[in-house]
C-alpha positions in Angstrom: -1.6 -38.1 -6.9 -0.6 -41.0 -9.1 -0.6 -40.8 -12.7 -0.8 -44.1 -14.9 0.0 -44.1 -18.4 -1.0 -47.2 -20.5 0.7 -48.2 -24.0 0.9 -51.2 -26.3 -2.5 -51.7 -27.6 -3.2 -52.5 -31.3 -4.6 -54.5 -33.6 -3.7 -58.3 -33.6 -4.5 -61.5 -35.3 -6.2 -64.1 -33.4 -3.3 -66.2 -31.6 -1.2 -63.2 -31.7 0.6 -61.7 -29.0 0.8 -58.3 -27.5 2.6 -56.5 -24.2 0.9 -53.5 -22.6 2.7 -51.5 -20.3 1.6 -48.9 -17.8 3.9 -46.6 -16.5 3.4 -45.0 -13.0 4.5 -41.4 -11.9 3.7 -39.5 -8.8 3.4 -40.6 -5.5 3.8 -44.0 -6.4 5.4 -44.8 -3.0 1.7 -45.2 -1.8 0.7 -47.6 -4.1 0.4 -51.4 -3.2 -1.4 -53.5 -5.6 -1.7 -53.1 -9.5 -3.8 -54.6 -12.0 -5.2 -54.8 -15.6 -9.0 -54.3 -16.3 -10.8 -54.3 -19.5 -14.2 -53.2 -20.6 -15.8 -54.6 -23.7 -18.9 -52.4 -25.7 -21.7 -53.1 -23.4 -20.1 -55.0 -20.8 -19.1 -54.2 -17.3 -15.4 -53.6 -16.5 -13.8 -56.7 -15.4 -10.3 -57.4 -13.5 -7.9 -59.4 -15.7 -4.9 -59.5 -13.6 -3.5 -58.1 -10.7 0.0 -57.9 -8.9 0.7 -57.0 -5.3 3.4 -55.4 -3.7 4.8 -58.7 -2.6 4.7 -60.3 -6.2 2.1 -62.3 -5.8 -0.8 -62.3 -8.7 -4.3 -63.5 -9.7 -6.1 -63.7 -12.9 -9.6 -64.0 -14.2 -10.0 -67.7 -15.2 -10.6 -66.3 -18.8 -7.1 -65.6 -19.6 -5.3 -68.0 -17.4 -2.5 -69.5 -18.7 -2.5 -66.9 -21.7 -1.7 -63.7 -20.1 1.0 -62.8 -17.5 1.2 -59.9 -15.4 4.6 -58.5 -14.3 5.9 -55.5 -12.2 9.4 -53.9 -12.8 9.7 -51.6 -9.3 12.7 -50.0 -10.7 10.8 -48.3 -13.6 7.5 -48.2 -11.8 5.7 -49.9 -14.8 3.4 -53.0 -14.7 3.2 -55.1 -17.7 0.6 -57.3 -19.2 2.1 -60.0 -21.7 -1.2 -61.4 -23.5 -0.6 -64.5 -25.8 -2.8 -66.7 -27.8 -5.5 -63.9 -28.3 -8.8 -64.6 -28.9 -11.5 -62.1 -30.3 -13.0 -62.2 -27.1 -10.2 -60.4 -25.5 -11.0 -57.3 -27.6 -11.7 -54.3 -25.1 -10.5 -51.2 -23.9 -7.6 -52.2 -21.2 -7.0 -50.2 -18.0 -4.4 -50.0 -15.8 -5.3 -49.5 -12.1 -3.2 -48.8 -8.9 -4.4 -49.1 -5.4 -3.4 -46.5 -2.6 -2.4 -48.5 0.4 -3.9 -46.4 3.0 -7.6 -46.6 2.0 -7.8 -48.7 -1.2 -8.6 -45.5 -3.4 -7.9 -46.7 -6.9 -6.3 -44.7 -9.5 -6.8 -45.3 -13.2 -5.1 -44.7 -16.6 -6.7 -43.6 -19.4 -7.2 -47.1 -21.6 -5.5 -48.5 -24.6 -7.6 -50.4 -27.0 -6.9 -54.1 -28.0 -8.6 -55.4 -31.1 -8.2 -59.2 -31.8 -9.5 -59.7 -35.3 -8.7 -61.5 -39.2 
């Protein structure tokens, strides 16, 4: 089993920044890819950014150039640096980790990000 705990959400004005953290514990040796998803009210959950075990990254078009995902393997933590935030970035953000052998996905409990003036 893998446990994921997110932190760092909150209320921020448009144009502001936040950094989300996701701390992993448990059978972390079984994980390869990790990522951040978000879900706004009435919308489907969508991939925001992903990082593979080799450090390669992928981003949704809507956040390219504004968000950066990074991974600290020594701390078993994944970060999402979010800059130039827009009201449309408002959502619950969820950390995800995939089990290498079968792609099973673990999820955190989510952290709310609200971008509003």
